[in-house]
Structures are given as structure tokens and as C-alpha cells.
C-alpha positions, 0 to 999 in steps of 0.5 A: 500500500502507498502512504497516501492509501494508508493515511486515507484509510486511517483517516476514514476509519478514525473519523467514521468509527464514532460518527453514526455513519458506518466506518465499515461501510466506508472502508468497504466502499473505498476499494469498491468505488475507487478501484484501490487495493483492499487494505486487508485485515492487518490494516483493518485491525490496526486502524481499529486499535488506533480508534480504541486508544482514542476513545480510552483517552477521551473517556479516561475517567469512565474507563478508570471507573470501570476498571476499578469496578472490575475488581469489585465484580471479581469479588462478586459485588456490584455496589459502586457506579464503576462496578455497575458500568463494568457489568453493563459493558460486559453484558452489552458486549455479549450479543455482538460477540455471539452474532459475530462468531456465527457470521464469521464461521458461516461466511455470511459477513462476506455475502453482505459486503455489497454496495446495495446492502450498504445503500439500504442500511444507510437509509433504513438505519438513518431513518431509525436514528432520526426517529429515535432522536426526535422522540424527545430529549429524554432524561436518562443519564449514563449513571441510570444505565441498567442491565436491561438497557445494556441488553437492549443496546447490546442487541442494537450493536449486534445488528450493526454487524450488517455493513452500512448500519453503523455500530455507533449509529445503532447503539445511539438509536437504541439508547435514545429510544430508551430515553437517554439524553443525546450526550449520554447516548453517545457516551454509552455508545463510545464506551461500548466500543471499547470491549467490542473492539478488543473482542473483535481484535482478539477474534481476528488475532490468529488471522492477523499474525499469519500475515504479519511481517516487518513491512506490515508492522510499519504500515500498521503503526502508521495507520494506527497513529493516523486513525488515533488522531482522526478519531480523537478529533472526531470524538471531540467535535461530535461530543461538543456539537451534541450540546447544541445540535441533533443527529439530523446532519448525520441522518441527512448525510446517510440518506444522500449517500444511501440513495447515491449508492442504490443508484450506483448499485442498480444502474 
């Protein structure tokens, strides 16, 4: 891969991972629409690792509280906010891990990597995001996150394995439908990405190591670094804008892109 291609993939992943517009959909579309070489599994994992470190740094207080809570969980106690957050994140991750394993073993994931699928999911889940966001402001905060809510938002996250759906978009849709305010719906979604990315990387570790060599290490490092910076900027801007702006601009983008992709796919 050229340096330009490497940086382009990293920036696309970094910006779109946490915005509700589907990072996987954009990464699938890049080679499909431009004729560029597919970035491959090693770079895919590298850019996800870059975004992982970005979200950990941005929400370090919540992460520290959840890590401290893991110690309480190990002793069978869920009696602190950190322990409740850690338990909720674990529960919310179970559906996506189970569904991901089924899709990987069945090969169904590859069958869904098409422009038409991404076009339809961009539109459908964009409209669902708009519906949930416009229902009302809601009053729930992150501290109100229950095990029941964790299961429901976790199921939304599992649905997002369909390319073009958007993991952050689906989880924000689920959280908003449950009555969480915009900022906290986004916060829950971002925190959910941490165990999900770790689980995904662990699932793909064997395949990645078989393709690793000196050149791959250098390229992976560059990709992870650029993805980290892009993700940190995107996170900062989105969380700041949510204090005054709804998710409607992202919905409009999804609808325009979805229609354009369907025209391309069926023409």
C-alpha cells in the first residue's frame, strides 16, 4: 500500500468509527468505488486499535471507573457506579460477540459486503436514528444505565454487524429510544466500543499474525497513529456539537449517500 492509501484509510476509519455513519461501510466502499487495493485485515485491525486508544483517552475517567469496578465484580459485588458500568459493558458486549462468531464461521459477513446492502442500511438505519432522536430529549443519564438497557443496546450493536448500519449509529438509536439524553447516548455508545473492539481484535488475532511481517508492522503503526488522531478529533467535535445540535446532519448525510449508492448499485 502507498502512504497516501494508508493515511486515507486511517483517516476514514478514525473519523467514521464514532460518527453514526458506518466506518465499515466506508472502508468497504473505498476499494469498491475507487478501484484501490483492499487494505486487508492487518490494516483493518490496526486502524481499529488506533480508534480504541482514542476513545480510552477521551473517556479516561469512565474507563478508570470501570476498571476499578472490575475488581469489585471479581469479588462478586456490584455496589459502586464503576462496578455497575463494568457489568453493563460486559453484558452489552455479549450479543455482538455471539452474532459475530456465527457470521464469521458461516461466511455470511462476506455475502453482505455489497454496495446495495450498504445503500439500504444507510437509509433504513438513518431513518431509525432520526426517529429515535426526535422522540424527545429524554432524561436518562449514563449513571441510570441498567442491565436491561445494556441488553437492549447490546442487541442494537449486534445488528450493526450488517455493513452500512453503523455500530455507533445503532447503539445511539437504541439508547435514545430508551430515553437517554443525546450526550449520554453517545457516551454509552463510545464506551461500548471499547470491549467490542478488543473482542473483535482478539477474534481476528490468529488471522492477523499469519500475515504479519516487518513491512506490515510499519504500515500498521502508521495507520494506527493516523486513525488515533482522526478519531480523537472526531470524538471531540461530535461530543461538543451534541450540546447544541441533533443527529439530523448525520441522518441527512446517510440518506444522500444511501440513495447515491442504490443508484450506483442498480444502474
